[in-house]
C-alpha positions in Angstrom: 226.1 130.5 -103.8 226.1 127.9 -101.1 225.5 124.2 -101.7 223.8 121.6 -99.6 224.3 117.8 -100.3 221.2 115.7 -99.8 220.4 112.0 -100.8 218.7 111.7 -104.1 215.0 110.9 -104.1 212.4 110.2 -106.7 210.7 113.5 -105.7 213.6 115.2 -107.5 212.8 113.4 -110.8 212.3 116.6 -112.9 215.6 118.1 -111.6 217.3 114.7 -112.3 216.0 114.7 -115.8 217.2 118.3 -116.4 220.7 117.6 -115.1 223.5 117.8 -117.8 227.2 117.6 -117.0 228.2 117.3 -120.7 229.3 113.6 -120.4 227.0 110.9 -121.6 227.9 108.2 -119.1 227.5 110.4 -116.2 224.1 111.8 -117.4 222.8 108.3 -118.0 223.9 107.2 -114.5 222.0 109.8 -112.6 218.9 109.5 -114.8 218.7 105.7 -115.1 220.9 104.0 -112.4 221.4 106.2 -109.3 218.1 105.3 -107.6 218.4 101.6 -108.4 222.0 101.5 -107.0 220.7 103.0 -103.8 217.8 100.4 -103.6 220.3 97.6 -104.2 222.9 98.9 -101.7 225.7 99.6 -104.3 226.1 103.3 -103.4 224.2 106.3 -102.1 223.9 109.1 -104.5 223.9 112.6 -103.1 223.0 115.8 -105.1 224.2 119.3 -104.6 221.4 121.8 -104.4 221.2 125.5 -103.6 221.2 125.9 -99.8 218.5 128.6 -100.0 216.2 126.5 -102.2 216.7 123.6 -99.8 215.7 125.7 -96.8 212.6 127.1 -98.7 211.6 123.5 -99.7 211.6 124.5 -103.4 214.5 122.7 -105.2 214.7 123.8 -108.8 218.1 122.4 -110.0 220.8 119.9 -109.2 224.3 121.4 -109.5 226.3 118.2 -109.0 226.0 114.6 -107.8 228.2 112.1 -106.2 227.6 108.3 -105.6 229.5 107.1 -102.5 230.0 103.7 -101.0 232.1 102.1 -98.2 235.1 100.2 -99.4 238.5 99.2 -98.4 241.9 98.9 -100.1 244.6 96.3 -99.5 248.3 97.0 -99.9 249.9 95.3 -103.0 253.0 94.3 -101.3 254.4 93.5 -97.8 252.4 92.6 -94.7 248.7 92.7 -95.2 247.4 96.2 -94.5 243.9 97.5 -94.9 242.8 101.0 -95.5 239.1 101.7 -94.7 237.7 104.1 -97.3 234.7 105.9 -98.7 234.7 105.5 -102.5 233.4 108.3 -104.7 232.0 106.1 -107.5 230.7 108.9 -109.6 231.0 112.6 -109.4 229.7 115.1 -111.9 229.1 118.9 -112.0 226.6 120.6 -114.1 228.1 121.7 -117.4 227.4 125.4 -116.8 229.4 125.3 -113.5 232.5 123.7 -115.1 235.5 125.4 -116.6 237.8 128.3 -115.7 235.2 130.9 -116.4 232.6 129.4 -114.0 233.5 131.3 -110.8 231.5 132.5 -107.9 231.6 136.2 -106.8 234.3 135.3 -104.3 236.5 134.3 -107.3 236.5 130.6 -106.4 235.7 128.1 -109.2 232.3 126.4 -108.7 233.7 122.9 -109.4 236.2 123.3 -106.6 233.7 124.8 -104.3 231.2 122.0 -104.9 233.9 119.3 -104.5 235.1 120.9 -101.3 231.5 120.9 -99.8 231.3 117.2 -100.8 234.5 116.4 -99.0 233.1 118.3 -95.9 230.0 116.1 -96.1 232.1 112.9 -96.5 234.3 114.0 -93.5 231.2 114.5 -91.4 230.0 111.0 -92.4 233.4 109.6 -91.3 233.1 111.2 -87.9 229.4 110.7 -87.2 228.0 107.7 -89.1 230.7 105.2 -90.2 234.3 105.5 -89.6 236.9 105.4 -92.4 240.3 107.0 -92.8 240.5 107.8 -96.5 238.6 108.6 -99.7 239.3 106.9 -102.9 238.1 107.4 -106.5 239.0 106.5 -110.0 239.5 109.8 -112.0 239.0 110.3 -115.7 241.1 112.9 -117.4 238.4 115.6 -117.0 238.5 115.5 -113.2 242.1 114.7 -112.5 243.3 118.3 -112.2 240.5 119.1 -109.7 241.2 116.1 -107.5 245.0 116.6 -107.5 244.5 120.3 -106.7 242.4 119.2 -103.7 245.1 116.9 -102.5 244.3 113.5 -103.9 247.4 111.5 -104.9 247.8 108.8 -107.4 248.3 105.3 -106.0 249.3 102.0 -107.3 250.1 100.8 -103.7 246.6 99.3 -103.3 244.6 96.5 -104.8 241.4 98.2 -106.0 238.1 96.4 -105.6 237.3 94.9 -108.9 234.3 92.7 -108.0 231.9 95.6 -107.9 229.8 96.7 -110.8 231.7 99.4 -112.6 230.6 101.7 -115.4 232.5 101.5 -118.6 234.7 104.5 -118.3 238.2 103.8 -119.7 241.5 105.4 -118.7 240.7 106.1 -115.1 243.5 106.7 -112.6 243.2 105.5 -109.0 243.5 108.3 -106.4 243.4 108.5 -102.7 243.0 111.2 -100.1 243.9 110.6 -96.4 241.5 112.0 -93.9 244.1 111.6 -91.1 247.1 113.4 -92.8 248.3 116.5 -91.1 246.9 118.9 -93.7 243.6 117.1 -94.5 241.3 119.3 -92.3 242.8 122.5 -93.9 242.1 121.2 -97.4 238.6 120.2 -96.4 237.6 123.3 -94.4 239.8 126.3 -95.4 239.2 128.4 -98.4 241.3 127.6 -101.5 
């Protein structure tokens, strides 16, 4: 199965209401806050849909979603340095595509495949719409293994933006992925 990332719209309301990732906070966000956040300029929410359904104009299911905004990180110590970033504020995969048994016919886990296509979309945004050199996110324990496998690293080198509205998800770990590292394009575009 191939996925296409598109901005969320109210026309997808039925698919939005059917989405279930198995985590209450993430389900509530897409159903009750995602469209408002877009209207208010906090973040743009993209949904992963089946590429064939998208081409046929008949989307039946949302397989994942990600809310993304532009941000920047400042170094904690030393001379002031700024890292321009896209922040993945929320990322959730449908519960039936999660876990070690949820693999495509090519043997690749759906959660990894979906995340890789998201990173491809983010890379495209960074080179065609608004420039940034890294992607940051705050991971809960459920997503940590996926993000680290993809190449995100833990960081305490940066001051994270605290002024923005955040959802109440405790125990998150700040991670960063450099789009300009020597192996970034291989991780984004080469099969696992």
